[in-house]
Phi, psi and omega in degrees: 000140182283142175284135184225137174244123178251122178260111181265101186271059184294335175235030180090195181209137175222171181295315182291326177293323179295312179299317179299317181294318181291324175295322180294339176283346178133357176292127184291131176306323181295329175297315179293316180299317182297315181289319178295335177293348178282354178260155178271082183248017176069207181277082183238137178244140180246116182248147178234100186256145172277119178226168183230139173233115180048047174087354179258122182265138180201198183253129175255119178270122184234129176256117180251111185248152176269107188089188182210099185271130176231175168082019176288143176268163181304319180297323179293316179299315182298320179292317181300313183285315184296329182266003182281170178265017176294161180295161179302316181299312183294317178298313183297313183289324177298314179296323179295320178294312179299323182294326176299319178292317181298317179296321178295314181296320180298318180291316183297316185266355177067042181235158177297150182304318185294339182260003181299132176251132176269140176251270178301317184286343178269358179287161184301319182296322179289322176299315179297323179298312184291312180295319179300319179297319180293320177299313183296320179295323176293321180296332179276001178094018180055058180291158169296145185239132171237137182246140181294164173305144186257143176230145180222154181283177182246014185278210181232157180224140176260127179220187186300331183269357180128206182256125185229152175283153174276148355296149178303143183309316181294319179300315182296318180293318180298323183271010178302129183097353178249138178293133182223129179255130175266132182241162185277070177227149190255030178221163180278123177259331183241117177271160176304322178297313178298319179297318182291322177296313180297318183293323183287319188263336185289126172281335177198165176241129180167197181287157180293129181284171174298126184204155175270112188280129179255311183218154176228132179230154180234126174261126187272131175273166184284316186285145172268120180256145176275330188284327185193165178292133181274079182222155169254122182263128179246127182242119181250131180193201181230140179291134184250010177219151178280127181232175182294341180261030182278049179219169169293137180225154171203175179248127178237170183249136172249127178237128185219158176205153177256135184227135178228009185221033182240138179301137177302328178296317180290321178302315179296321180294320178295320178301315178295321180296318180296318178294323178293330177293337182118012177301142179290324179197150175225129181231150174239122182239126178298135178223156175257119186257183183297157185061025178060031180272130173287139180211191178229147170261117180263116183240136182236131171254132182208164172290151181306323183294342183263357188305312184299319180293322179295313179301314180300317180297315182295322184276345180250340184245000173236182179268011183291141175261353179189163179226161176250144184227136177213156177263141180235132173271127186250133174255129187226148167282149172294138184251142178212147180247139178225158176244139177235150178266131178231174177295344182257008181110187182280133181237139178270134177245144172256125181252139173250123184241143172236116182055040177085354181259131180287123179240346178221139175227127180221120174297139179286129187301311184298322179295319180290321180296319179298319179294323179296319180291324179292318187266340183079009180269154179301147182301321182294333177290324177295316178302312182301315182294322181293317179294321179294321179294323178291319183297333181282349182287000000 
């Protein structure tokens, strides 16, 4: 059964409430303190207090800093996280969460992504919230995440840029594409940090699915509410039914543009450059463009953290004046590599598994080509021998 984390945002979601809820599920505070200590956050203390809101006891995550730093730019955040000793998963997911905020701020203020300055989200407490949430999720085994339907108030909020109506502009932009209900309450329930964490990790938004419940944790919010307890409830368990999402899933970005006036040599070079950057895939599809001009559609699939570099490459190294961007939910088989012995030597196989059962087997091309060159046998014979060796296991 797949591990599942359900975030019940009955009073909204923020970064500190998320960290508190995950810690309340069993993530050790010392684990978080140790990992957060890998960042250059100055004289900062991280406290985990037991507090109660309307009879519900949970964990309040508090960042106590010496001084109050604001005004970090996206480039500074990226350098801080990218050069840290945090795990690959935590670095990648932290940057992806921050990038969601950066893209929202860039659009709202009409500035280039690289010049975006973070104010509240660039403060030490917000950095600790985002990084802490990623650390905690890794400590819990990277469960699949589903987030409850979201509600936000109709009041006003004062921030570094002035006084704005709720939802805050950045929050609203981050949640574009997600259903959001506005309720008659005069306070902020969803912060940009909370929205970005939910958007990055949630595979879907909706009611809690059928699941075998293992643990329940509560992250305590700062405000005391009269209407309901100001907590984020986290439910950790295992899915007890087979569903259409019974595969590994993640969210990737597709960026595409149509080109009809670029040399094929340059197009090929750009394709190689994008793959070298770390793009998951790059494709060229023939298209018929306006004025009956033959052209190509250049499409790139990449991880969210790579989006800015892909856009920059397309707009500076091709003749494109703009690109289109969309999010794609990807369903994947679990991947594993094995080696088999054949008459032509050792061959590497890539296996695709669903719930531990092998459903796809593919000999690795480079391994087969090397064996073909060594033995002088046709490549298809190497493929045949590798599959036959696997079938005998």
